[in-house]
C-alpha positions in Angstrom: 124.7 -118.2 -12.4 120.6 -118.3 -12.5 118.1 -117.7 -10.2 115.3 -119.8 -9.6 111.3 -119.3 -8.0 108.4 -121.0 -7.5 104.3 -120.5 -7.7 102.3 -123.2 -6.5 99.0 -124.0 -8.5 96.1 -125.3 -8.1 95.2 -128.8 -9.8 91.5 -128.3 -7.3 88.2 -127.5 -10.1 86.7 -131.0 -11.3 85.9 -130.8 -15.3 84.7 -133.7 -17.6 86.4 -138.0 -16.9 89.0 -139.4 -17.1 89.9 -142.2 -19.2 89.6 -144.4 -15.4 86.9 -142.9 -15.3 85.2 -140.7 -12.1 86.3 -136.9 -12.5 88.6 -135.1 -13.7 90.9 -132.2 -12.1 92.3 -129.2 -14.2 95.3 -126.7 -13.2 94.0 -123.5 -12.6 95.9 -119.8 -12.9 99.4 -121.7 -15.0 98.9 -119.9 -18.4 98.1 -117.1 -15.7 100.9 -117.4 -13.5 103.7 -118.3 -16.5 103.0 -114.7 -18.9 103.1 -113.0 -15.5 106.5 -114.2 -14.3 107.8 -113.9 -18.3 107.3 -110.4 -17.8 109.0 -110.0 -15.0 111.9 -112.2 -16.7 111.7 -114.9 -15.4 111.9 -118.0 -18.5 109.5 -121.5 -17.5 110.7 -124.0 -16.5 109.2 -126.8 -15.3 107.4 -128.8 -13.2 106.9 -130.7 -10.1 104.0 -132.1 -8.0 104.1 -131.2 -4.9 100.7 -132.8 -3.5 99.1 -135.9 -4.5 95.8 -137.7 -3.2 96.5 -141.9 -2.9 93.8 -142.4 -5.9 97.0 -140.7 -7.3 95.6 -137.8 -8.8 97.8 -134.1 -8.1 96.3 -131.5 -5.8 99.1 -129.0 -6.7 101.7 -128.3 -8.6 105.0 -126.1 -7.8 106.1 -124.7 -11.5 110.1 -123.7 -11.8 111.6 -120.6 -13.2 114.3 -118.9 -13.9 116.9 -116.3 -14.8 119.5 -114.4 -14.2 121.1 -113.1 -11.9 122.3 -109.6 -11.8 125.7 -109.3 -11.6 127.6 -107.1 -8.9 
């Protein structure tokens, strides 16, 4: 049976412009988190927006990791 872990990543670094105008947002630390978890035996399984601004910008995402639970 798999076990799951979640890690919150913030999308709050302003950079560039979006296609619809305004300043774009980018994530910080997602690659480091995925590589660190992989070294610990976790597999990246996906992400879920955790918080979002009224204008639609995602502020945080939860990265989802999974691995097989060791047998007891």
